[in-house]
C-alpha positions as CSV (number, residue, x, y, z in Angstrom):
1,M,63.0,90.4,90.9
2,Q,63.6,90.6,94.7
3,S,66.9,91.5,96.1
4,V,68.7,89.0,98.2
5,D,68.0,90.8,101.5
6,T,64.2,90.6,101.0
7,L,64.1,87.1,99.7
8,H,62.3,84.7,102.1
9,L,62.4,80.9,101.7
10,T,59.7,78.6,103.0
11,V,60.8,75.2,104.0
12,L,58.1,72.5,104.2
13,S,58.4,70.6,107.4
14,V,56.0,67.9,106.2
15,P,56.7,66.0,103.0
16,H,54.2,66.8,100.2
17,L,52.3,63.9,98.8
18,D,51.4,64.3,95.2
19,E,48.0,62.6,94.8
20,R,47.3,63.4,91.2
21,D,46.1,60.6,88.9
22,W,49.3,60.0,86.9
23,S,47.6,57.6,84.6
24,A,45.2,60.4,83.4
25,L,48.0,62.6,82.2
26,T,48.0,63.4,78.5
27,H,51.2,63.2,76.5
28,G,51.5,67.0,76.7
29,D,51.0,66.8,80.5
30,R,53.8,64.2,80.7
31,V,56.2,66.3,78.6
32,R,55.4,69.4,80.7
33,Q,56.0,67.4,84.0
34,L,59.3,66.0,82.7
35,E,60.5,69.4,81.5
36,V,59.4,71.4,84.5
37,E,60.0,68.9,87.4
38,G,62.6,66.6,85.8
39,Y,60.6,63.4,86.3
40,V,57.4,61.8,85.2
41,V,55.6,58.8,86.8
42,L,54.3,56.2,84.4
43,P,52.1,54.0,86.5
44,N,51.7,50.3,85.7
45,L,54.4,50.5,83.1
46,L,56.1,47.3,84.1
47,S,54.4,44.0,85.0
48,P,55.0,42.6,88.5
49,E,56.9,39.8,86.9
50,H,59.3,42.2,85.1
51,I,59.8,44.1,88.3
52,A,60.7,40.8,90.1
53,R,63.2,40.0,87.4
54,L,64.7,43.5,87.7
55,K,65.1,43.1,91.4
56,L,66.7,39.8,91.1
57,E,69.2,41.1,88.5
58,T,70.0,44.4,90.2
59,R,70.4,42.7,93.6
60,Q,73.4,40.8,92.2
61,L,75.2,43.8,90.7
62,P,78.6,44.6,92.3
63,T,78.0,48.3,93.1
64,T,80.5,50.8,94.3
65,A,80.2,53.7,96.7
66,V,80.3,57.2,95.6
67,D,82.2,60.0,97.4
68,Y,79.3,62.5,97.5
69,S,76.7,60.4,99.3
70,V,76.6,57.5,101.8
71,H,73.2,56.6,100.5
72,Q,74.1,56.0,96.8
73,R,76.0,53.3,95.1
74,V,76.7,52.9,91.3
75,Y,77.2,50.3,88.7
76,S,78.6,51.2,85.3
77,H,76.8,50.2,82.1
78,P,73.8,48.4,83.7
79,Q,72.3,47.9,80.2
80,F,74.7,45.0,79.8
81,A,74.0,43.4,83.2
82,G,71.1,41.2,82.3
83,R,68.2,40.6,80.0
84,A,65.4,42.2,82.2
85,I,67.5,45.4,82.4
86,A,68.5,45.3,78.7
87,E,64.8,45.0,77.7
88,L,64.1,48.4,79.3
89,A,66.1,50.1,76.6
90,A,63.7,49.1,73.9
91,F,60.6,48.8,76.0
92,P,57.7,50.0,73.8
93,P,56.0,52.4,76.2
94,T,59.2,54.2,77.2
95,S,60.7,54.2,73.7
96,T,57.5,55.7,72.3
97,L,57.6,58.5,74.9
98,Q,61.3,59.0,74.2
99,S,60.7,59.2,70.4
100,R,57.9,61.7,70.8
101,L,60.1,63.8,73.1
102,I,62.9,63.8,70.5
103,R,60.6,64.7,67.7
104,R,59.1,67.5,69.7
105,R,62.6,68.9,70.4
106,M,63.5,68.8,66.7
107,F,60.6,71.1,65.8
108,L,61.0,73.6,68.6
């Protein structure tokens, strides 16, 4: 481990564009991505129609500002805000991934 006085940080001046084929990831790759990076991209998960309904519902939510960022607003309990949003909780592709992640944790 390096001491603090010899540690050098590199700051990227240009944003990095991740060009991997997210649809080609195996379940294991998705789990690893989620555990290491904290997010995973699931392309084509929602239909354009569902996205349009989500936009319509979320646009109408009375959000409130947060004290830690001028760029963020919140709405408590969005799962009760509309049908398109509520459907996400039991959406088969995401619930399958969640179930597999939970089972994996149980056996670690």
